[in-house]
N, C-alpha and C positions, 0 to 999 in steps of 0.2 A: 504494499499500500504506500502511496506517495506520502512523504514527510512534509510536504508543503501544499498549499492549495493548487489545484490543477488550473491550467489556463482556461479562461472563457473567451470565446470569439463570437463574431456576428456574421450571420448569413443574411444578405438583403437581396430581394428580387426586384428592387426598385419599383414597388407597386404603384400603379396609376390609380388615384382615387377618383371616385365618382365626382364629376364636376370639375375635374382638373385635367392637365395635359401631361404627356411624357416629360416635358421640360420641368414642370412642377415636381414630378416624381424624382427626377435627377437632382433637383435642388434639395429635396428631402433626403435623398441618399447621402449627399455630401454633408448635410447637417448632422445626420445620424452617425456618419463615420467620424466626424470631428468630436461628437459627443462620446462615442465609444472609445476613442483615443484618450480623451480626458479622464474617462472612468477606468482606464487600465485594461481594456480588452486587448487581446493579443493580435487578432487578425480581423479583417473585414473583407468578406468574400462576396462576390456577385455571381449570378448564375445565368447561363445561356438558355434562353427560351425564344422561340420564333412564332410569329403569326398569332400572338396573344396580346390583345389590346390593353390588358391589365398589367403587363410587365414591360418595363422600359429598358431592360438590360440585354437586349439581343446582341448588340455590338459590344460584347463583354470586355474585350481588351481595351477598347476605346474608353469605356466608362471607368475601367480600372485605372487607366492613366490619369483621367480627370480627378478621381478620388485621391489617388496618390499625390497628385499635385496640390491638393487642397488640405492635405494632412502632413504630419512631420515624422512620426515614429511608428505608427501602427502598420503592421504588415497588410498588404492589400493583394487580393488574388481572386482566383476563379473557383467557384464551387458549384458547377465547374464549366470548363470548356468541353463541349461534346465533340471529342476528337474525330469521330467518323465523318463529321460535317466538314472537315478541313484537311488540307495537306499538312503533314507534320512539319515540313519546312516552313510553311507560312506561320504556323503557331510558334515555332522556334524563333523566327524573325520578330514576330510581334512581342513575345515575352522576353526575347533578348533585348529588344529596344526598351521595354519597360524596366528591365533589370539595369540597363545602362543608365537610364534616366533617374531611377530610384534604387540605387544599389543596396542590396541586403534587405529589401522590403517586399519583394514580389514572390507570391506562391502561384503554382500552376496545378490546380486540381483538375483532374480529367475524368470524364464520364463517357459511356458508350451509347447512351440513349439518344434518340433523335432530337429531343427538345422541341417537338412539334408533331403535327399530324402527317398523313400520307401525302396530301397536297404540298405541304411544306417540304417534305423530303424531295419531291420532284423539283420544287423550286430551288432547292439547295444543290441540285444535281447529284443527289445521294442515291446510290443504287440499293436494291433490297438486301444485298449481301455485304454491304460496306462494313457493318459492325463486326463481321467475322474477322476482319483484319486488325481489330483493336489491339490485340497483344503485340503484333508486329509494328503497328503504328506507334505504340508507346515506346518500344525499344528503338525505333527510328528517331523519335524525339529525343530520347536519352543520348543517342549518338550525336545529334546536332548540338547538344549542350556540352558534350565532353570536350576535352582538350583536343584540338585538331592534330592529325598525324601527317607526316610528310606525304606529299602528292595526293592529299585527300581531294577527291574529284568535285565535291560539292560541300559548301559550308554555309551555315547560317551567319549572316553578318548584319547586325550584331547577334550574338547568340553563342557561337563557338567558344568553349572554355568557361562560360559563365555559370554552368552547373545550377541553373534555376531549380529550386526544390520542386520535385514532382510528387503529387498525391494521387491516389486512385480513389474514386468515389463510387459508391454502389448502393443498391437497394436489394441486392440478392447475394448469393455466395460467389458468383463468378469473379467479380472484381476483388473480392477478399482473397481468393486463391491466387489470382494474378499478382496482387500486391505482395503477398507472401513470397511468391516465387521470385519476384524481381527485387525484393527487399525495400519496398516503398511504404511510406505511411498510408494508412487506410482510413477513410471516413465513411460511416454508414448513415444513410438517410432515414433515420427512425422517425423524422418529423412528418413523413408522408407514407412510408412503406415499412411498417413495424415487424412484419411476420418473420423475416429471416435474420433479425438482429443478432440473436444469441448464437445461432449456427454460424453466421458469417464471422463474428468475432472469434468463435472457437477455432474455426478453420484457419483464419488469419494467424492467430497466435501459435497454433500447434504446428503449422507448416512453414513458418517464416524462415527465410534464409537471409543472413546478413548481406549487405551490399555496401558499396562505397558511400552511399547517401545515409544509410541507417544500419546500426549494429544490432538493434533489438526491435521488436514490434512496437508500433505507436499507433494507437487506435483512437479516433475521434468519433463522437456520436452527435449527430444532428438532432436537435430537439426544439419544439415550439414551447416557448415560455411566455405567458401573458400574466404579468404581475401588476397589482394595483393595491390600494389601501385596504380594500375588503374583498372577500371572496365574490360577493355579488357584483361588485364593479368589474372585477376581472372577467367573470363569466359573461357579463354584458359586452365588454370589449371583444371577447373571444368570438362573438357571433359574426363579426365581419369575416373572419377566416372560415368559419363554418359555412357561411353563405357562399364563399368562393369555392369551397369544395363541393357543395351541393350543385352550384352552377356548372362546375367542371364535369361532374358526373352526369349531368343532364345534357352535356354536349354543347353548352352555350356559355363558355367562360367570358367574363366581362371585366369591368372596372371593379376595384375593391369598394364594397358598399359600406355605408354607415352601420353601426351596430343596431340591433333591434331588441326591444324589450321581450318579445315573445317569438322565439325561433319557430314555433309551431305554425306561425302565419306564413313562413317561407316553405317549410316542409314538415309534415307531422313526424313524430318519432319513428313510425314504421318505415318511413322512406329515408331515414337517416342512419340506418344500421351500418352501411358501408362507410359512410363518412366518419361515424363515431369510431369504427374500427381503425380506419386509416390514421385517425388523430389520437389513438389511445395512449400514446406516450406524452401527449401535451400536458404541460404542468401549468395549471391556471388557478390563480387565487391570490390571497393576501401574502405578505412577506413570510408569515409562519407556515402557511400552506405550501408555498413555493420552496421554502427551506426543506420541509419534509420530503417534498417530491424530488428535489435535487439529491438529497442524501439517499433516497431509495434508488434513484436511477444510477447513481455512481456505485452504490453497493452492488446493484444488479449487473452492471456492465463492466466495472473496473476501468472505465474510460480514462484515457490519458489526457483528454481535452474534450470540452463541450463546444459545439458550434450552435449558437442560439439564434433562432429566428422568431420574429413576432410581427405578424401582419395585423397591425392595429391602425384603424382609420384616423383617429385623432392623434396628430403628431406629438403634441405635448404629452399625451398619455403614453405614447410609444416610447418617448425618451424617458419618461418616468419609470416605465417597466424595466428598461435596461439599467436604470439607476438602482432600482430595488434589487435586481439580480446581482449586479456588481457588488452591492453592499453585503450580500450573503456569502460571497466567495470565501472570505476568511473563515467564517464560522463553519461553513460546510467543509472546508479543508481541514479544520481542526477535528471535526467529527470523523472525517475519513482517517485522519492520523490516529485517533483514539481507537477506531475500529481495527 
């Protein structure tokens, strides 16, 4: 068990709020990153999604550069870049450029999901079997970040020799096993895909092989946390995310909606079983409730780091949620030490 509090980090989808624009969303993202930096969060990651009007982070590397330029110390990265959508050389050049501009502050988290629907895949010129090349593409990317060798035929410029830290992200056991084989840190998306969490972590830890980047397993768990002064207020704020999941499952994702007093007016409980299951690791409540939830999650997973996301409509309430969570880090860490 860790002898000091584990790092807390932030995952932001740059959500577009009802009544606002992607530009507003990006401004909120920068403000949140600056707030997270002041609160001592370790990383601020952005995710690649396409053809979704409620998410403004499609050009992920561009937004990472903007956020890094508006902050000073927090690590900024991708959670993640969907590598099958891109040529590894292009990603090496993009993140090599970011690392050159903001040395020692850039992370490159990689996923193999499409980040969009079938029409989006065609628009991205992505073939049906592109994801099958994911392991080879990751290794190609590692090659482009490695020190160049004599007579190397193709190099990422900038990129070669920069050794940008790679992470593999996943919601199943596939990326867990690949991360273990390649000796890379692994992040599991428990905030939307809880089912394989424990098996993925078990496989990752038991089959891990040391690499130049990492000598022992390092597992991050993604989790939704909505914290407020009371349980009732937090549950109310949480309804924005619940509405987003309901809309996604109905096939009509849209802008992030204001919270509602009665979620039954959006979808009765019988229609929410799948959403409730997907969000079952969400920690929602007062500081004391969140503290208990954090201690339980850390005891259950043994996570080395938590990547926290919070889709909250009211931006002041969102910042306050991250404040509350940051304020619990020391006490949660002491509880883990005692355990």
